BABAMAR-628613 format. One record per residue (C-alpha): x, y, z. Coordinates in steps of 0.001 Angstrom, whole numbers, plus 500000, padded with zeros to 6 digits. Example, Ala and Ser with C-alpha at 12.3 -4.5 7.8 and 13.67 -1.06 7.14 Angstrom:
BEGIN
512300,495500,507800
513670,498940,507140
END
This chain:
BEGIN
500000,500000,500000
501132,503532,499355
499855,506695,500960
500120,510139,499428
499233,513643,500482
497184,516319,498744
494684,519063,499516
491096,518790,498323
488662,521687,498344
484987,521620,499119
484267,521790,495386
486271,518622,494765
489158,520411,493070
492732,519718,494064
495135,522529,494864
498404,523248,496588
498589,523797,500322
498303,527230,501850
501153,528749,503813
498709,530046,506368
497155,526657,506866
493652,528151,506823
491268,526471,504429
487806,525976,505849
486555,524209,502732
489002,521305,502718
488620,517757,503969
490932,514986,505028
491273,512268,502399
493155,509001,502697
492888,506011,500429
494843,502839,499804
494831,499067,499602
494488,497046,502800
493398,493576,503834
489938,493213,505327
489900,490414,507927
486784,488850,509404
484283,486032,509295
481061,485649,507316
477648,484531,508581
478589,480838,508643
481811,481457,510551
484184,481147,507616
487185,483446,508027
488125,485640,505091
491049,487868,504137
490282,490092,501131
492301,492816,499461
490155,495954,499604
490466,499618,498718
489823,501738,501818
488844,505387,501415
488522,508018,504145
487073,511436,503401
486481,513665,506365
484677,511506,508909
483289,509080,506313
484796,505702,505384
484113,503561,502327
485467,500164,501303
485627,499061,497648
486577,495948,495742
488318,498044,493076
490105,501347,492953
487295,503892,492358
489728,506205,490552
490186,503573,487854
486539,502511,487953
484332,505651,488092
480814,504993,489339
481699,501878,491312
479668,501444,494489
481212,500769,497872
480586,497416,499523
480800,498906,503036
480547,502408,504429
480262,504156,507761
481400,507124,509826
484238,507663,512270
483073,508844,515663
484587,509980,518910
484234,506568,520563
486183,504762,517832
489350,503173,519223
492184,501985,516987
494518,499336,518416
497675,497979,516818
497492,494186,517210
500945,493398,515895
501973,490719,513410
499776,487784,512428
500193,484830,510090
497529,484970,507337
497534,482646,504323
501160,481598,504978
502319,485215,505104
502816,487851,507796
500643,490961,507986
500240,493709,510588
496751,494045,512027
494697,497036,513152
491630,496487,515318
488746,498951,515506
486171,498972,518263
483785,501175,520194
485318,501931,523585
481822,501885,525109
480838,498600,523464
483724,496355,522402
481352,493940,520676
481254,496448,517822
484579,495850,516142
486448,495038,512928
489963,494433,511597
492132,495438,508652
495746,494463,507944
498748,495964,506150
501976,494556,504762
504337,496562,506984
504362,498143,510420
505042,501523,508811
501799,501394,506842
499898,500524,510009
501332,503631,511637
500152,505845,508781
496636,504412,508850
496489,505022,512605
497359,508652,511924
494644,508764,509255
491932,507586,511624
493177,509939,514315
492858,512909,511941
489361,511815,510962
488331,511569,514620
489553,515106,515206
487518,516390,512267
484418,514564,513527
484849,516114,516967
485362,519554,515445
482127,519289,513444
480238,518163,516530
481589,520938,518737
480759,523498,516033
477094,522517,516317
476289,521922,512648
473028,520641,511212
471663,517273,512208
472474,515981,508731
476169,516533,509305
476311,515321,512912
477465,511849,513846
475122,509375,515439
477042,509472,518715
476519,508023,522168
474762,510198,524708
477929,511058,526623
479046,513426,523862
478103,517006,524698
477192,518772,521464
477069,522112,523219
480674,521863,524430
483121,524583,523515
485040,524280,520287
488488,522836,520878
491484,523588,518782
492622,521079,516189
496229,521005,515038
496932,522674,511697
498172,519620,509871
498555,521148,506402
500757,524091,507313
503379,524530,504598
502052,521629,502521
502734,522160,498805
503321,518815,497077
501804,515388,496711
503848,512853,498655
503717,509142,498030
504749,506836,500877
505335,503096,500553
505746,500608,497714
502149,499892,496787
499963,496791,497071
502465,494445,495454
503825,493885,498965
500331,492936,500095
499965,490327,497357
503343,488819,498218
502299,488823,501886
505914,489275,502894
505855,490300,505732
508368,508450,508995
508560,510996,507520
509106,511803,511171
511294,514378,512787
512567,512069,515511
515217,513345,517842
518593,511665,517396
519831,509355,520098
518198,507778,523108
516187,510906,523839
513605,510422,526557
511429,512553,528796
512994,511374,532054
516651,511573,533034
518253,508117,533309
521173,507120,535516
523243,505534,532720
526652,507001,531901
527753,505701,528525
531417,505711,527528
532666,504701,524075
535216,501892,524476
535691,500741,520875
534752,501583,517288
534448,498663,514875
533335,498679,511248
531554,502009,511490
529758,501325,514769
530488,502504,518292
530512,500199,521310
529668,501781,524666
529984,500652,528259
527746,501854,531084
530305,503107,533611
527717,504417,536091
527739,501122,538012
531055,499654,536878
532300,498912,540413
529366,496775,541459
531061,493565,540365
527962,492439,538522
527408,492224,534810
528131,495275,532686
525715,496840,530217
527188,497415,526759
525606,498610,523550
526561,498948,519921
525242,501984,518073
525246,502703,514362
523489,504873,511804
521824,502797,509090
520860,504374,505770
517242,503211,505737
514027,504197,507445
513126,502671,510808
510159,500718,509409
512340,498850,506910
515103,498067,509407
512508,496751,511873
511126,494419,509190
514606,493089,508396
515500,492436,512051
512209,490636,512687
512287,488613,509449
513144,484916,509935
513977,484194,506286
517429,482646,506525
518701,483689,503085
518183,487329,504025
519645,486906,507514
522707,485157,506060
523691,488522,504566
523998,490398,507871
523650,488074,510892
526609,485842,511816
524916,484258,514847
521119,483990,514659
520657,483487,510913
519168,479970,511055
515926,480634,512889
512501,479039,512834
509274,480070,514500
508298,477827,517419
505266,479625,518825
503422,482883,518221
501940,484027,521527
500280,487150,520121
500928,489825,517550
503791,491275,519610
505377,488184,521143
506831,484966,519702
509353,482202,520460
512056,481161,517966
514582,478326,517777
517981,478596,516133
521259,476835,515450
524736,478100,514640
528205,476831,513744
530471,477290,516761
533711,477106,514741
533596,480850,514107
533165,481695,517797
535154,479133,519790
537978,476681,519232
535609,473832,520038
533750,472294,517148
530225,471119,517587
526672,472070,516857
524953,474609,519101
521289,475524,519393
519263,478008,521416
515706,479158,522109
514705,482743,522829
511561,484844,522947
510994,488173,521217
508675,490977,522273
508315,494072,520139
506324,497278,520093
506335,500728,518524
506273,503857,520654
504134,506897,519944
507294,508626,518690
507680,505973,515958
510675,504183,517540
510679,500379,517592
511827,498286,520556
512545,494538,520402
513259,492612,523629
514977,489213,523397
515100,486758,526319
516609,483253,526497
513822,480804,527272
512704,477178,527136
509784,475691,525234
508116,472295,525440
508192,471936,521648
511971,472420,521531
513593,470190,524189
517325,469586,524168
518324,467931,520923
520732,465035,520543
523988,466120,518945
523515,469766,519875
524761,471697,522863
522088,474054,524204
523469,477604,524463
522004,480499,526377
521779,483634,524239
522409,486873,526138
519354,488900,527038
519350,491850,524639
517240,494681,523286
517009,496505,519974
515968,500111,519553
515372,501451,516039
514737,505196,515934
514255,507363,512854
516569,510342,512294
516074,513601,510478
516594,513330,506725
519777,515056,505589
518905,518064,503358
521671,517290,500875
520810,513628,500209
517084,513288,500983
517920,509729,502113
516219,508190,505151
518333,507240,508140
517788,505621,511484
519788,505042,514635
520054,501360,515576
521048,500402,519110
521622,496874,520407
522062,496611,524181
523029,493554,526248
524653,492532,529514
527994,490703,529714
530340,489600,532497
532494,492451,533764
535743,490420,533723
535282,489575,530055
534784,493222,529126
537867,494299,531112
540026,491735,529315
538663,492809,525939
539360,496510,526544
542891,495685,527720
543915,493652,524684
542647,493579,521109
543538,489887,520962
541102,489091,523746
538889,486046,523457
535791,488256,523591
535901,488528,519790
534990,484844,519713
532022,485010,522033
528291,485211,521606
528049,488765,523073
530524,490051,520512
528626,488355,517687
525438,490006,518894
527052,493450,519057
528317,493033,515506
524778,492574,514224
524468,496368,514016
527529,496496,511757
526030,493700,509671
522810,495684,509206
524752,498802,508270
526698,496959,505562
523623,495024,504400
521670,498176,503610
524757,499773,502111
525043,496839,499686
521312,496875,498895
520425,500524,498148
516989,499524,496824
515966,498577,500368
516864,502039,501612
513844,503574,499892
511465,500668,500409
508988,502735,502421
510478,506164,502077
508957,509284,500571
509264,510384,496956
507803,513653,495733
505559,513467,492676
503585,516099,490808
500042,516988,491805
497254,516539,489275
493606,517509,489077
491312,514670,490085
488061,514220,488178
486782,511529,490520
484477,512325,493407
484674,509312,495662
482658,508517,498729
481123,511940,499285
478364,511520,496680
477210,508350,498373
476641,510292,501571
474767,513101,499816
471890,510772,498931
471085,509517,502400
472256,509980,505951
474656,507325,507154
474487,506536,510857
476569,503327,510948
479854,503887,512689
482990,502504,511064
483321,499365,513211
479689,498527,512404
480252,498936,508690
483471,496955,508504
482174,494124,510678
478714,493969,509106
477643,490819,507298
474437,491450,505425
472995,489266,502645
473561,492045,500135
477246,492266,500857
478216,488711,501724
478572,487680,498099
480778,490680,497435
482967,489845,500438
483485,486249,499406
484781,487099,495940
487844,488941,494751
487032,489014,491071
487209,492790,491032
490974,492936,491511
493007,493188,488340
495954,490800,488389
498679,490701,485774
498901,486957,485037
502413,487343,483707
504100,488610,486860
501225,488069,489327
501124,491675,490512
498122,493856,491140
497883,496942,488951
497233,499939,491164
497540,503680,490990
499167,505884,493570
497391,505883,496911
496318,509317,498045
496438,510929,501422
494926,514394,501615
495149,516701,504583
493892,520195,505087
493896,522408,508121
491064,523847,510180
491179,527529,511116
490150,527781,514749
489987,530520,517313
492803,530966,519782
492144,531859,523379
494166,534469,525168
497425,533333,526729
497172,531664,530112
500156,531474,532442
500820,528235,534303
500427,529994,537662
496807,530719,536760
495726,527086,536549
494118,527516,539979
491742,530289,540985
493969,533036,542391
490967,534961,543781
490365,532322,546440
492871,531916,549281
494546,528482,549481
493652,526005,552193
496091,523913,554212
496062,520309,552917
496905,518095,555884
498280,514781,554586
497920,513103,557975
494122,512918,557662
494291,510932,554404
495306,507284,554640
495381,504973,551626
495942,501226,551648
499550,501667,550438
501773,503213,553096
503657,506432,552592
507424,505864,552788
509742,507871,554987
512637,507640,552513
513646,505857,549314
515032,502822,551151
511585,501771,552362
509794,499018,550450
506148,498488,549501
505345,502184,549806
505044,505447,547901
506747,508815,548071
506390,512055,546143
509678,512776,544308
508802,516241,542973
509230,517334,539372
513024,517199,539035
514168,514524,536600
511419,514948,533992
511779,516717,530650
508777,518778,529555
508027,521142,526693
509587,524564,527119
508249,527952,526118
509804,527759,522637
508919,524109,521948
506794,524830,518863
509763,526618,517264
512770,524521,518287
511377,521338,519954
513315,522200,523097
512446,520529,526392
513453,521682,529843
513967,519971,533185
511050,520512,535524
512055,522134,538790
510136,522540,542009
506932,520893,543118
504070,519737,540865
500844,521726,540726
498831,519118,542644
499821,517408,545882
499773,513617,546187
497736,512912,549330
497243,509114,549264
497663,505916,547235
495400,502852,547254
496657,499410,546143
493543,497324,545477
492543,494000,543941
489291,492399,542815
487989,489623,540594
486879,492129,537961
487884,495576,536796
487587,498260,539462
485854,501297,537921
484585,504478,539572
486663,504110,542709
485702,507603,543845
482092,506529,544352
482994,503667,546674
481889,504461,550261
485353,503551,551623
487153,505896,549222
488856,508951,550748
486947,511139,548276
483763,510265,550190
485284,511103,553574
484523,514387,555341
488083,515579,554774
487922,514631,551102
484672,516524,550536
486267,519704,551902
489090,519706,549340
488639,522189,546452
489582,519623,543779
490803,516004,543643
492281,514232,540611
492057,510426,540853
494223,508306,538536
493106,504660,538601
495753,502507,536874
494025,499177,536207
496598,496368,535996
495534,493251,534020
496292,490102,536014
494531,487466,538102
493159,489031,540229
492883,492482,538635
494853,495156,540473
494287,498899,540694
496909,501446,541709
494841,504505,542640
496602,507872,543000
494856,510806,544696
496047,514340,543909
494557,517424,545558
494729,521165,544986
494615,523852,547667
492371,526081,545556
489584,525513,543014
490551,525006,539378
490405,528062,537129
487758,527161,534542
489528,529175,531818
492902,527491,532320
494235,524479,530453
493563,522355,533522
490018,523725,533674
489403,522835,530036
490729,519334,530698
488663,518808,533852
485413,520139,532385
485969,519260,528718
484789,516239,526743
486502,512871,526502
487995,513553,523079
489897,516563,524382
491011,514623,527453
492227,511651,525387
494308,513955,523205
496007,515705,526147
496351,513272,529086
500052,512406,529220
502224,510231,531464
506024,510053,531711
507449,506822,533225
510936,506231,534581
512344,503068,536176
514745,504507,538783
515908,501102,540050
515357,497701,538517
516332,495148,535907
517722,496901,532840
515436,495016,530428
512417,496324,532340
513848,499809,531929
514136,499249,528172
510593,497912,527961
509012,500769,529912
511245,503468,528462
511251,507134,529415
509196,508638,526593
506004,510525,527359
502846,508653,526374
499416,510039,525530
497432,507494,527519
494124,508307,525843
495582,507258,522487
497452,504196,523769
494807,502583,525991
491143,503030,526864
490504,505778,529413
487159,506399,531103
486399,509683,532845
484070,510470,535739
483482,514139,536567
481396,514824,539657
481320,517273,542551
484897,518226,543450
486748,515463,541593
487718,513998,538229
488501,510282,538071
490421,508741,535169
490207,504946,534879
493160,503771,532765
492539,500272,531360
496079,499033,530724
494702,495687,529551
492885,497313,526617
496154,497336,524624
497989,494134,523741
501298,496027,523791
500612,497500,527235
499532,494068,528517
502805,492572,527318
504904,495274,528983
503003,495202,532278
503359,491407,532332
507132,491835,532220
507029,494536,534914
504952,492394,537295
507626,489695,537177
510143,492112,538729
507809,494451,540620
509259,493718,544080
512696,494944,542952
511553,497986,540973
511426,501661,541927
509350,503574,539374
508629,507282,539015
505527,508538,537198
504744,512107,536149
501267,513186,535035
500658,516254,532902
498429,517813,530272
500107,518131,526888
500510,521692,525640
499893,522075,521906
499456,525817,521476
501797,528749,522082
499693,530165,524900
499703,526810,526723
503495,526656,526943
505577,525963,528904
504176,522705,530202
503944,521965,533900
503613,518705,535824
500294,518018,537509
501606,515397,539896
504273,512761,540468
504617,509531,542427
507438,507133,543277
506404,503513,543863
509020,501608,545868
509194,497817,545426
505483,497158,545678
504391,493651,546714
501446,492078,544901
500272,490274,548021
499845,493570,549871
496940,494669,547669
493711,495114,549634
490579,493279,548384
487636,495478,547485
484056,494632,546579
482915,495903,543186
END
């Protein structure tokens, strides 16, 4: 599939983007080839190549490209609403090939759902952006209070009289049509950013690592973490190199098990086979290697390891690799079972160089080795470390670098090429909605199975296939974006988030007691403390101009007054309404405002870490915090941000959790309860397969982990900067068995 970018006016004509970014008559348009996955009325699963078209908030699905077949009718259609959730389900085996799956569902009713699939993880990312843009347009139309004909058939929780929120000007400076990807030929084969990512291991929390370069080999740098070099334990090392390809392509190559491709860059784990696929983000592989190149002892070696992977909201990929055992791969006669070092990959896109216009990414491979082996290797170039498994793993980055250098065609596999704009004489999708109102939401349309459409779904005779080379003939896929001109409110300083006209009250922490004890210092276990805002990077005053972030100093805006650590047989929602909750106490009712963050941890039983933050004055309704507290769920989802940081703990857990800020409303399902003097946010971590995988790893080491969390509202406009931290918490080595049962 390929995606391209253009601007379409309300009259259907195509034109270049405006420098001002103000074009009220334009609409978002995306279209391209995807797989539609599902089951028909008799339970038979299908996987059909379909042409998906998004215009504004409307979605249509076709059997053929409507640009090549004018007048063709869609086989499915619907609208994108505020309650639509898009979840990346990872990789799945379909018809003997790997595809990447997107799941759509209504966050208020998960029985309404559907799935599409793409050939690469990069295409999935672009489609997620497409649906996100469409959701913003739908919310904008609702908040503007248009006619009933143009309003979505939404659930009752949407307030149509709410104030109009700003929507980012996506088309600012847009002047050319951009095509992204290689087209649907990759879909037929079933093989398997234009981002401005910051170079390096940039995060939003300051880590304790101190990396020192100890060797350069074949164009890569090898670093040692010298921050804890005297501990006598294993030493963290990493190899870092710049690869001339985009992050999506490098990720595909690293994850690919095809041995003939791996033979070209991987000297250790080239002979791999899939043992088990746990889910779309987790599998187990078995491999063998020839030990003659690593040791003086001849003999066959084999190994088993698991892989977990996910993509962050900044577009960076992380792959975690653990040695493991599996019942389907017991020890094999004639082979010596070897334990592969625990390791992690990070693949992060870099800015495109102006002179070359070639994509680049920074590839980092980190692992832990014995400290005595590293000391010997640094002391002498003839050390035996060159013939060890850790060294072979570190050299994989150099192998990737040379592999892409020798295969320049792969460098541009999913990169951007600029093509000329042209006037389109096809009006797709919109005319179908002019005849009759469409109230089906997208997940209803894509999952529907009506008699009139079942025959269309079960046939693929509408796709043109060249019998000579077995490739589908397709045009460029288009992606059109325009901006929305919205009003700006007057600038609001961060010290005006609370009502300055009302004198502050004294918040006495001693009257609030949660089920998790408050620690006296950082050496205490199974407790919480409030670390303050130092150590977190937030957007500075000039962020929109130079992307600069600053270190937060001082105390957060809200004070952490208590923490509850609860468990139950089912999900714990609406904690604030429970009679035993501190919000319902006399002291809690006297507080001007309480923010409750309910982190719901998927396990058996289900846990909830409930954080209570209080202010000493009422919230200023005209401030950013006031808009968040009293706004609608769409605005809250787009702004609610969390920054994690593992202060102490196993280094692989640190790599899995990371330090990048995460918009929780876009990553997982969040439910909001606004009543009286409080706002409760129920964060369903189990609603995302990626989050479930990460939290499963964290729970295995939770008693040895110290984690800091910072909560804030993302600033997107000039007058909202600089950002400030709402609240922080430090959780010290929490024990699962200390959770208090609660009736729900």
